[in-house]
C-alpha positions, 0 to 999 in steps of 0.5 A: 500500499502506498501510505500508512497514516497515524490518525489517533488524536490524543489532545483531549481529556479523560477525567476518570478520577474526576468521574469517580469523585463526582459519583462519591460526592453525589452519593452514587454508590450503586453506580460506583459499584456497577462501574467497579464491577464492570472494570474488573470484568473487562480487565479479566476478560481482556487479559485472558484474551490477550494471553490465549488469542492470536492477533487475528482473533483478538481483532475479530473479537473486538470487531463484534457488534456487541463490543460496540454496544458494550463500549458506547454503553459504559460512556452512556449508562455509566459515565454520563450519569455520574454526579449531581444534577448540576455536575456535568463531570460525566458528560464532559468525559463523554464529550471528550471521547466523542471529540477525540473520535470526531477528530479522528474521523476528520483526519480519516476524511482529510487523508482520503482521496476521491480516487481511493477505492479502499481504506483500512482503519485499524482502531480499538473497539472503543473507537470503532463504535463511534467511527461506525456511527459517523460512517453510517451517515457519510456516503463517502465510505462503506464499511466492510467487516473485518470478518469478511476480510480476514477469512 
C-alpha cells in the first residue's frame, strides 16, 4: 500500500478520577459499584484474551457488534450519569471521548482522496463504536466488516 498514516488524536481529556469523585460526592454508591464491577470484568476478560488469542482472533473479537454496544454503553449508562444534577463531569468525559473520535474521523476524511477505493482503519474497539456511527451517515465510505476480510 502506498501510504500509512496515524489518525489517533490524543489532545483530549479523560477525567476518570474526577468521574469517580463526582459519583462519590453525589452518593451514587450503586453506580460506583456497577462501574467497579464492570471494570474488573473487562480487565479479566481482556487479560485472558490477550494471553490466549492470536492477533487475528483478538481483532475479530473486538469487531463484533456486541463490543460496540458495550463500549458506547459504558459511556452513556455509567459515565454520563455520574454526579449531581448540576455536575457535568460525566458528560464532559463523554464529550471528550466523542470529540477525540470525531477528530480521528476528520483526519481519516482529510487523508482520503476521491480516487481511493479502499481504506483500512485499524482502531481499538472503543473507537470503532463511534467511527461506525459516523461512517453510517457519510456517503463517502462503506464499512466492510473485518470478518469478511480476514477469512
